[in-house]
C-alpha positions, -999 to 999 in steps of 0.1 A, spaced: -661 -171 -242 -634 -169 -216 -630 -138 -195 -594 -124 -196 -583 -130 -160 -554 -105 -154 -523 -120 -138 -516 -86 -123 -522 -77 -86 -555 -59 -82 -559 -28 -61 -595 -15 -56 -603 21 -46 -631 23 -20 -645 52 0 -675 73 5 -687 96 -23 -667 125 -35 -635 118 -17 -615 119 -50 -613 82 -60 -617 90 -97 -591 118 -95 -567 94 -79 -575 68 -106 -567 93 -133 -535 103 -116 -522 68 -111 -532 54 -145 -520 86 -162 -552 89 -182 -582 113 -180 -608 86 -186 -627 85 -153 -652 114 -150 -644 139 -122 -668 164 -108 -680 179 -75 -713 161 -79 -716 132 -54 -721 98 -71 -704 107 -104 -688 72 -107 -715 45 -109 -699 14 -125 -665 0 -117 -636 10 -139 -603 -8 -147 -569 7 -155 -532 -3 -153 -505 13 -133 -468 6 -139 -447 13 -109 -410 3 -104 -412 -22 -132 -444 -38 -118 -478 -37 -135 -508 -32 -112 -544 -34 -120 -564 -5 -105 -602 -5 -101 -623 26 -95 -656 21 -78 -687 41 -70 -689 59 -37 -703 38 -8 -729 54 15 -759 42 35 -790 34 14 -810 59 36 -787 88 26 -787 77 -10 -825 75 -12 -828 110 4 -806 124 -23 -817 104 -54 -853 96 -46 -870 64 -36 -876 54 -72 -839 49 -76 -836 23 -48 -829 -7 -71 -804 14 -91 -785 24 -60 -784 -12 -48 -768 -21 -81 -740 5 -75 -734 -13 -42 -733 -46 -60 -706 -32 -84 -685 -22 -54 -690 -57 -38 -679 -74 -70 -648 -52 -72 -639 -59 -35 -642 -97 -42 -616 -93 -70 -592 -73 -49 -558 -83 -36 -555 -49 -18 -582 -24 -8 -571 12 -10 -595 31 14 -597 68 5 -609 94 30 -612 132 27 -583 149 46 -600 183 42 -634 173 56 -619 152 83 -632 120 99 -669 114 93 -693 87 107 -696 71 72 -658 66 72 -659 48 105 -688 26 94 -671 17 61 -637 10 79 -655 -14 102 -670 -32 72 -637 -34 54 -620 -50 85 -645 -79 83 -636 -87 47 -602 -101 57 -582 -85 29 -553 -61 33 -564 -24 36 -542 6 29 -555 39 42 -550 72 23 -561 107 32 -567 127 1 -569 165 -5 -541 172 20 -523 204 8 -491 195 25 -487 158 28 -455 163 49 -476 176 78 -482 146 101 -509 164 121 -530 167 89 -540 130 90 -536 122 127 -574 120 133 -576 90 108 -555 68 131 -588 63 150 -600 40 121 -576 13 133 -562 7 97 -526 18 104 -508 48 90 -530 72 70 -509 81 40 -514 118 31 -518 126 -6 -531 152 -30 -545 133 -60 -551 164 -80 -514 175 -79 -499 140 -75 -482 149 -42 -476 118 -20 -488 93 -47 -453 78 -52 -450 70 -15 -485 56 -16 -476 32 -45 -445 21 -26 -467 13 4 -491 -5 -18 -463 -27 -32 -453 -36 4 -489 -43 14 -497 -66 -15 -495 -104 -9 -460 -114 -20 -471 -141 -44 -490 -115 -65 -461 -92 -71 -438 -112 -94 -455 -111 -127 -445 -103 -163 -451 -70 -181 -482 -64 -201 -464 -69 -234 -454 -104 -224 -489 -113 -213 -508 -101 -244 -495 -111 -279 -499 -79 -299 -524 -52 -294 -560 -62 -286 -588 -53 -310 -607 -24 -296 -645 -27 -298 -669 0 -288 -706 -5 -280 -724 26 -293 -759 39 -297 -785 62 -282 -793 60 -245 -814 30 -233 -810 9 -265 -795 -19 -244 -757 -12 -246 -749 -22 -210 -773 -52 -212 -755 -65 -243 -721 -57 -227 -730 -79 -198 -744 -106 -220 -712 -107 -241 -689 -107 -210 -709 -132 -191 -709 -112 -159 -726 -81 -145 -698 -56 -155 -720 -25 -162 -750 -13 -143 -783 -20 -162 -812 2 -155 -844 13 -173 -833 49 -166 -819 65 -198 -783 77 -192 -774 51 -167 -739 47 -181 -719 79 -176 -684 67 -183 -666 47 -209 -660 12 -195 -629 -8 -206 -628 -45 -202 -602 -68 -217 -614 -103 -226 -601 -133 -247 -622 -153 -271 -606 -183 -288 -572 -169 -280 -579 -135 -294 -575 -104 -271 -605 -80 -274 -608 -47 -255 -645 -38 -250 -656 -3 -244 -692 2 -231 -698 38 -240 -721 66 -229 -753 69 -249 -751 95 -276 -782 117 -281 -788 150 -297 -772 179 -278 -805 196 -271 -820 166 -254 -790 158 -231 -793 178 -199 -771 158 -177 -737 176 -174 -719 143 -165 -736 125 -193 -723 152 -217 -688 148 -204 -691 110 -209 -704 115 -245 -674 138 -252 -650 110 -240 -670 85 -262 -664 107 -293 -627 110 -285 -625 72 -283 -636 69 -319 -601 79 -330 -587 46 -318 -617 23 -320 -613 -7 -344 -648 -21 -344 -681 -5 -334 -712 -25 -323 -738 1 -332 -770 -8 -312 -805 1 -324 -837 -6 -305 -858 -30 -326 -890 -11 -318 -875 22 -332 -862 31 -367 -828 44 -376 -826 81 -370 -807 109 -387 -785 111 -356 -777 74 -360 -768 79 -396 -746 108 -388 -726 88 -362 -723 58 -385 -709 82 -412 -683 95 -387 -673 60 -379 -668 51 -415 -648 83 -421 -625 73 -392 -620 38 -407 -640 20 -380 -655 -14 -388 -692 -16 -379 -718 -42 -370 -754 -29 -365 -770 -48 -337 -808 -48 -337 -815 -53 -300 -848 -62 -282 -858 -85 -310 -876 -106 -284 -904 -80 -279 -911 -77 -317 -943 -93 -328 -943 -118 -358 -905 -123 -358 -901 -138 -393 -872 -140 -417 -893 -118 -440 -896 -91 -413 -858 -92 -407 -852 -87 -444 -876 -57 -444 -857 -42 -415 -824 -48 -433 -837 -31 -464 -849 -1 -444 -815 3 -429 -797 0 -463 -820 26 -477 -809 50 -450 -773 40 -454 -769 34 -492 -731 40 -489 -727 13 -463 -746 -18 -474 -715 -38 -465 -723 -34 -428 -737 -67 -413 -768 -67 -392 -774 -90 -363 -809 -94 -346 -805 -101 -309 -820 -98 -275 -795 -89 -248 -821 -96 -222 -828 -132 -232 -795 -139 -249 -812 -146 -283 -785 -148 -309 -760 -129 -287 -736 -158 -292 -734 -148 -329 -716 -116 -321 -682 -128 -308 -674 -150 -338 -684 -122 -361 -660 -99 -342 -631 -123 -347 -639 -125 -384 -640 -87 -387 -607 -84 -367 -590 -108 -392 -605 -89 -422 -592 -56 -409 -557 -70 -409 -559 -87 -443 -531 -79 -466 -533 -84 -504 -502 -91 -524 -490 -68 -552 -494 -97 -577 -531 -103 -567 -538 -65 -569 -523 -63 -604 -546 -90 -616 -575 -74 -598 -569 -40 -615 -567 -55 -650 -601 -73 -642 -616 -40 -630 -605 -20 -661 -618 -48 -684 -651 -47 -666 -654 -8 -665 -629 17 -679 -617 45 -657 -639 76 -657 -626 111 -658 -633 136 -631 -622 172 -636 -604 181 -668 -607 167 -703 -582 138 -703 -594 102 -697 -573 88 -668 -553 57 -668 -548 37 -636 -512 24 -637 -513 3 -606 -529 -1 -571 -511 -11 -540 -521 -17 -503 -503 8 -480 -517 -3 -447 -540 -25 -427 -565 -19 -399 -583 -6 -418 -573 -18 -453 -561 12 -473 -550 13 -510 -535 38 -533 -544 39 -570 -519 57 -591 -533 75 -622 -518 95 -651 -503 128 -640 -527 152 -660 -560 134 -654 -584 131 -625 -602 99 -616 -639 104 -609 -653 98 -574 -677 72 -588 -648 51 -602 -630 53 -569 -661 39 -552 -663 13 -579 -628 2 -570 -637 0 -533 -668 -21 -541 -648 -44 -563 -621 -49 -537 -648 -59 -512 -664 -83 -538 -631 -99 -546 -614 -101 -513 -641 -99 -486 -633 -73 -459 -665 -83 -440 -679 -53 -420 -648 -32 -427 -645 1 -446 -621 -1 -475 -603 31 -483 -590 38 -518 -569 70 -522 -559 84 -556 -524 96 -563 -512 111 -596 -480 97 -611 -451 122 -609 -436 136 -640 -398 133 -640 -381 165 -650 -352 161 -675 -319 174 -662 -297 196 -684 
């Protein structure tokens, strides 16, 4: 798989914790995707977004707050040392990708020792640094940011990310500070042919979503930790595979409301559920050592209702004893018994940790993406309907009249949606509607994709006098 290397200039937000990096990220990208709170350390992974300014597309990266390990351990506890080191590693990866570093400080709190230390470290990197002082109520006041000249990074641009004041001037300064060879690029629409297929990684906390995410992308994009709830935000990453654009979303773990006590995790879960509305394919991940739960079944039902294609990924297969084909079939049968309405969902048995069969997922995604966009001709559907009626006559629902299905047409793709037109005074039974869905799948494929058949009654034309 080839990582989608953006041709756009990359600006990375850096700064100590709670200076407003995520607020500025949301303001500049015009989205509310990065979690914002007064709790230090809200952002853990690095996040990517796009900013269009004066006809130029910029890539913006939000990072976790940088602080000394000693301070972090004092706040988080010594058991989280490795986890906090991973946050620093995420920041280091983002800085390596940067064309410009946007160093954010807190104009309300003033200059702190951590700011001075971080400024010294940024100077050693050898990349352009733009300094911005956030939370300045009146950016026009020069004295509000005067103290930050001591950092030796040039003019401290005064902004208020929450209200947007001063951000336009900041973007103008960023355009000037970027290396000239990175400014003349084409728009997003010219770089990506069509809309990318949106793929969400879903499941309960600690089933291995971030590990699988990293295995699929071939880099350490999300923080992986044995602590449940490590991922707090929905992570978006655009990749290409065999020329196909795929937008991956590594989502927050979804658990029952009563068991989720982390306020930030709850916010992230809310964003995850909102994302379902425009997700094309869901990789629903289950721990191989656990069985499918009622909560899992409920979420899968929601996905199907929203027309989302699904692949169930049985992760951690490497730690299962006696891994035979027979055992895999038994697990598949157990899942199908819990989901009798969704036996069309493919199952993949993998180990994100060892990479076992992880290479099977991307080709399957491409197949499903093509199936979601499959369009059946009217002629093929006419022949299909005649075959269905011959195999099983339409069954009536409410009322006394036996319905007659006049024709069936495909009205949309992504997901495939069909309308069956019946006689005006008769209702088609729900079981026959499901029969048509199953027959469509049997005849035309639609691997891993929900097929929606809607019923519409034929209109009676009123005679005119």
